C-alpha positions in Angstrom: 231.3 -35.2 -190.4 230.6 -36.2 -186.8 230.4 -33.9 -183.9 233.6 -32.1 -184.5 234.6 -32.0 -180.5 233.2 -35.2 -179.4 234.6 -37.3 -182.6 238.1 -35.5 -182.5 238.4 -36.2 -178.9 236.9 -40.0 -178.8 239.0 -40.9 -181.8 242.4 -39.6 -180.2 241.7 -41.1 -176.7 244.6 -43.1 -175.0 244.4 -45.4 -172.0 247.3 -43.7 -170.3 245.4 -40.5 -169.8 244.8 -39.5 -166.2 241.7 -40.5 -164.3 238.7 -38.1 -164.8 238.6 -35.2 -162.0 236.1 -35.4 -159.1 235.8 -38.0 -156.4 232.2 -38.7 -157.0 231.9 -40.8 -159.9 228.0 -40.8 -161.3 228.6 -43.5 -164.0 230.1 -44.4 -167.5 227.4 -44.1 -170.5 227.6 -45.4 -173.8 225.7 -42.8 -175.9 224.1 -42.9 -179.4 224.0 -39.6 -181.3 221.5 -39.4 -184.2 221.5 -36.5 -186.6 218.1 -34.5 -186.9 218.1 -33.6 -190.5 214.6 -32.2 -191.0 214.3 -28.9 -193.0 211.5 -26.7 -192.1 208.3 -27.7 -190.3 208.2 -29.0 -186.6 211.6 -30.8 -186.9 213.6 -27.9 -188.3 217.0 -27.5 -187.1 216.8 -23.8 -187.4 214.3 -21.6 -185.6 213.5 -19.9 -189.0 212.7 -23.0 -190.8 215.8 -22.6 -193.0 218.4 -25.5 -194.1 219.9 -27.3 -191.3 223.5 -26.1 -192.5 224.6 -24.4 -195.6 228.3 -25.3 -194.9 229.7 -28.0 -197.4 232.3 -29.2 -194.9 229.5 -30.5 -192.4 227.9 -33.8 -193.4 226.7 -35.3 -190.1 226.3 -38.8 -189.5 225.2 -41.1 -186.5 227.9 -42.0 -184.0 228.4 -43.3 -180.6 230.7 -42.0 -177.9 231.6 -43.0 -174.1 231.3 -40.3 -171.4 232.2 -40.7 -167.8 230.3 -38.3 -165.7 231.9 -37.2 -162.2 231.7 -34.3 -159.8 233.2 -32.8 -156.7 230.7 -33.5 -153.6 232.2 -30.4 -152.0 232.0 -27.7 -154.7 229.2 -29.4 -156.9 231.4 -28.9 -159.7 230.7 -31.8 -162.7 232.7 -32.9 -165.5 231.9 -35.1 -168.7 235.0 -36.7 -169.6 235.3 -38.3 -173.4 237.3 -41.2 -174.5 238.8 -42.0 -170.9 240.6 -38.7 -170.3 239.1 -35.5 -171.9 237.2 -33.6 -169.4 234.6 -31.0 -170.1 233.3 -28.6 -167.5 229.5 -29.5 -166.9 226.6 -28.0 -164.8 224.4 -30.6 -163.1 220.9 -29.8 -161.2 220.5 -33.1 -160.0 218.6 -34.2 -163.0 219.9 -32.5 -166.3 223.5 -32.2 -167.0 224.8 -29.6 -169.5 228.4 -29.5 -171.1 229.5 -26.7 -173.8 233.0 -26.9 -175.3 234.2 -24.6 -178.1 237.5 -24.8 -180.0 238.8 -22.9 -182.9 238.5 -25.1 -186.3 239.5 -24.1 -189.6 237.0 -25.3 -192.4 238.4 -25.4 -196.0 235.2 -23.8 -197.2 235.7 -20.9 -194.9 239.4 -19.9 -195.9 238.5 -16.5 -196.7 236.5 -15.9 -193.4 237.7 -14.7 -190.0 238.6 -17.5 -187.8 235.8 -20.0 -187.2 234.7 -21.4 -183.9 233.0 -24.9 -183.4 230.9 -25.3 -180.6 229.0 -28.4 -179.2 226.4 -28.0 -176.4 225.3 -31.3 -174.7 222.5 -31.5 -172.6 221.1 -34.8 -171.1 218.7 -35.9 -168.5 219.8 -38.5 -166.3 217.2 -41.1 -165.4 216.9 -43.2 -162.1 215.4 -46.5 -162.2 212.3 -45.7 -161.0 211.9 -42.9 -163.5 212.9 -45.2 -166.3 210.5 -47.9 -165.1 207.7 -45.3 -165.2 208.4 -44.7 -168.9 208.9 -48.4 -170.0 212.5 -48.4 -169.6 213.6 -46.3 -172.4 214.3 -42.8 -173.2 210.9 -40.8 -173.2 209.9 -38.1 -175.9 210.8 -34.6 -175.0 213.4 -35.9 -172.1 214.5 -32.2 -171.4 211.0 -30.5 -171.5 208.7 -32.6 -169.1 209.3 -36.1 -170.6 211.2 -37.3 -167.5 208.7 -38.4 -164.4 209.3 -35.8 -161.6 210.3 -37.2 -158.3 207.3 -38.0 -155.8 206.2 -41.1 -154.1 207.8 -44.1 -155.7 209.7 -42.4 -158.1 213.0 -40.8 -157.1 215.5 -38.5 -159.0 219.0 -39.8 -159.8 221.4 -40.0 -156.7 223.9 -41.9 -154.9 222.7 -45.1 -153.1 224.7 -47.9 -151.3 224.8 -49.9 -154.6 226.2 -46.8 -156.3 224.8 -43.9 -158.4 221.2 -44.4 -159.7 221.0 -43.3 -163.0 220.4 -46.0 -165.9 219.7 -43.6 -169.1 221.0 -40.6 -170.5 218.6 -38.9 -172.8 218.8 -35.3 -174.6 220.3 -33.5 -177.4 223.7 -32.1 -178.6 223.8 -29.0 -180.8 227.0 -28.4 -183.1 227.5 -25.0 -184.2 229.8 -23.1 -186.5 230.4 -19.4 -186.0 232.8 -16.6 -186.9 235.1 -15.1 -184.2 234.3 -11.7 -186.1 232.0 -10.3 -188.9 233.2 -11.0 -192.4 233.6 -8.2 -194.7 231.0 -8.3 -197.6 233.5 -8.4 -200.5 235.7 -11.2 -198.5 234.1 -14.2 -200.4 233.3 -15.8 -197.1 231.3 -18.9 -197.8 227.5 -19.2 -196.6 227.1 -21.1 -193.7 230.7 -20.3 -192.0 228.8 -18.1 -189.4 225.3 -19.8 -189.9 225.6 -23.5 -189.4 223.6 -25.5 -186.8 223.2 -29.4 -186.4 221.3 -30.9 -183.8 221.4 -34.5 -182.6 219.3 -36.8 -180.3 221.3 -38.6 -177.6 220.2 -41.8 -176.1 222.5 -43.5 -173.8 222.7 -46.3 -171.2 224.8 -46.7 -168.3 227.7 -49.4 -168.9 
């Protein structure tokens, strides 16, 4: 199963949907999502070193999606629009964009549980041309934790230029999580993983 929210929205996209909100277009990006499936050790998907997800209904695979990033220059509000017409609220600090979306979703394995919530958190660092040139024209290791060169001298942060918005790459992570809307009673038979499922993806995107 792909990231539930992204896959559902991308696959149901329609060309007649309205334009993305916000007058300031930061770019359209084609982003590859690669699941991280390590279990334990440095690449563990969970801080406690446990299995990446005990929920049988979640079988992550690699996939690709398009995202249009826009903002309102007056308020600073940003959006990440999927599939040409499904905007998600986002925060953008000038380098990193974060978007969180949650929906109610029924997983067959969780039929005996309280309502399940699927949440996706996307965090990507946009890289200007000078930043990407400094790391060899690719996504660096740890783009959200010091991997992106800091602005200074010849290196500038992403921003508007006479030729358009200067950001060539989007590099970061996506976390998909399944949780319960309320605690399950011990005798309910609620399956393991319905309130303890986390899958993380590495995201690497290029401006189209």
